[in-house]
N, C-alpha and C positions, 0 to 999 in steps of 0.2 A: 487445421494449423492454428486456429484462433484459440481453441480449447487448450492446446499444448502451450501456447504462449502464456495464457492466463494461469495455467497450473504452474508453470515454471516460475512466473513472477510471484505467485503466492507462496511457493515452497521456498523460494530464495530469501524472501522477507521472514518467514518463519524460521529459516536457518540462522539468519542473522540475529534474530531475537534469542533464539536458544544457545547460540554460541556466546553471546555477550553475558548471559545469565543475569546477575543482579544489576549489571551496568546498562541493561536494557529498560530500566525502570522509566526513563523519560519517554519511551514509546508508548507507555501505558497509561499516561497521565497528561491532563491538560489538552492543549490544542493538538499536540501530535497524536493523541488517542483519538480525537474526533476525525482527524485526517485519515488515520489508519482505518477506522470503521466505514468511513466515506469511500476509501480506496477499495476495500473488500466488496462492499455492496455493489458500488458502480461497475467494478470489473466482472463481477459475477453475473449481475443483471444484463450487462452489455454482451457478455459471452452467450448467455442463454438467448438473448434476442438475435444475435447475429447467427447463432446455430440453429434457431428454429424459424423465426419469421424472415431472417435474412436470407434464407435459401429461396424463398418465393417472391420476396419484395426487395427492391432496390431501396426503397426508403427504409425498411426495417433493418437492412444491412447498414445503411448510413447512421441510423439511430444507435445500433449496437455498436459500431465503431466509434462513435462520439462518446458513448458511455465508457468504452474501454480506455479511450484516450484520456478521459476525465479521471479515471481511476490511475492510470499511469502517472498522471500529473500530480494526483493527490498522494500518490506514494513518495514522489520525490519531495514535495513540500512537507510531508510527514517526517521524512528523515532530515530535512533542513531545520525544521522546527524543533525536532527532538535534540538536535546538536546545540541549538540555542538555550534550550530549557537545561540541558546538561551543565552548561557553562555558568548558569545562574545558581546552581547549587554546588558549594564547594565539596561536598562529600563525593562527588563523581570525579572532580579533579584530583583530589588528594588520593583517593583509592586508585585511581587509574595509574598514578605515578608510583606507586609502592610495589 
């Protein structure tokens, strides 16, 4: 179930970026890009830890869960930060209205 949730989260974020096309540029620059990379790495490492070590150890499961939680929080912050970055550049505002 852990793996399915992480895969679903990664695929949904990829679908958002793909659907937005050029308007998804704020996700790939600045602080939002750093948060996106942090989200991917911590979610994948957390899933691997929970799936392997977490089966044998309660501490391993807790560490894996904490990493997955950090990844989900980083994704939410990434989306929020990208929204602010997009409003700072008028090209996204004008293009989005036409």
